[in-house]
ZAMARGU-4260 file (C-alpha; in steps of 0.2 Angstrom, whole numbers, plus 5000, padded with zeros to 4 digits):
<rodrens>
0) 4830/5232/5010 | 4823/5221/4996 | 4805/5216/4998 | 4809/5200/4989 | 4815/5184/4998
5) 4833/5179/4999 | 4840/5165/4988 | 4847/5152/5000 | 4851/5137/4989 | 4854/5134/4971
10) 4857/5118/4961 | 4861/5115/4943 | 4850/5103/4934 | 4851/5094/4917 | 4846/5104/4902
15) 4852/5121/4908 | 4839/5122/4922 | 4842/5128/4940 | 4833/5123/4956 | 4831/5138/4967
20) 4826/5139/4985 | 4821/5156/4993 | 4819/5159/5012 | 4801/5163/5011 | 4797/5145/5005
25) 4797/5148/4986 | 4805/5134/4977 | 4806/5128/4959 | 4815/5126/4943 | 4820/5140/4931
30) 4825/5135/4913 | 4840/5145/4906 | 4842/5135/4891 | 4836/5150/4880 | 4852/5159/4885
35) 4864/5146/4879 | 4876/5151/4866 | 4871/5170/4867 | 4886/5182/4871 | 4893/5179/4888
40) 4883/5163/4890 | 4894/5154/4877 | 4903/5150/4893 | 4889/5137/4896 | 4894/5128/4880
45) 4904/5117/4892 | 4890/5111/4903 | 4903/5108/4918 | 4904/5127/4918 | 4885/5129/4920
50) 4886/5117/4935 | 4898/5129/4944 | 4884/5141/4949 | 4885/5148/4966 | 4876/5162/4976
55) 4887/5177/4976 | 4890/5189/4991 | 4875/5200/4987 | 4863/5186/4983 | 4866/5185/4965
60) 4869/5170/4955 | 4887/5169/4948 | 4898/5159/4937 | 4915/5166/4943 | 4918/5183/4936
65) 4910/5179/4920 | 4891/5179/4922 | 4879/5186/4935 | 4860/5184/4936 | 4849/5194/4947
70) 4840/5182/4960 | 4826/5194/4962 | 4821/5193/4943 | 4822/5174/4944 | 4811/5175/4960
75) 4798/5185/4951 | 4797/5173/4937 | 4797/5158/4948 | 4783/5165/4960 | 4773/5172/4945
80) 4773/5189/4952 | 4775/5206/4944 | 4788/5219/4951 | 4774/5230/4958 | 4767/5216/4968
85) 4783/5215/4979 | 4790/5233/4977 | 4779/5245/4985 | 4787/5260/4977 | 4782/5254/4960
90) 4763/5253/4964 | 4753/5267/4956 | 4746/5279/4969 | 4728/5282/4969 | 4725/5301/4969
95) 4707/5308/4972 | 4705/5325/4963
</rodrens>
């Protein structure tokens, strides 16, 4: 089970931004404009396609079968946290010699 909250709502905003809402109360905008025109993100050259974002069956953000983005990675960016702050298995263990 993920230590990160579940994404429960997403809305496309102007200028290739997304509004995200997680079930722990974290809410905010993520700017994805830097991805526009790169590889698979050429799909977004038609802004109407960008607006078709949905939450997939595993909590990921999807644009059909063409693009998937990890909601956990976006959560970390939005919440200003590092992975080791939310995933206990990534924390360095203190060992006394």
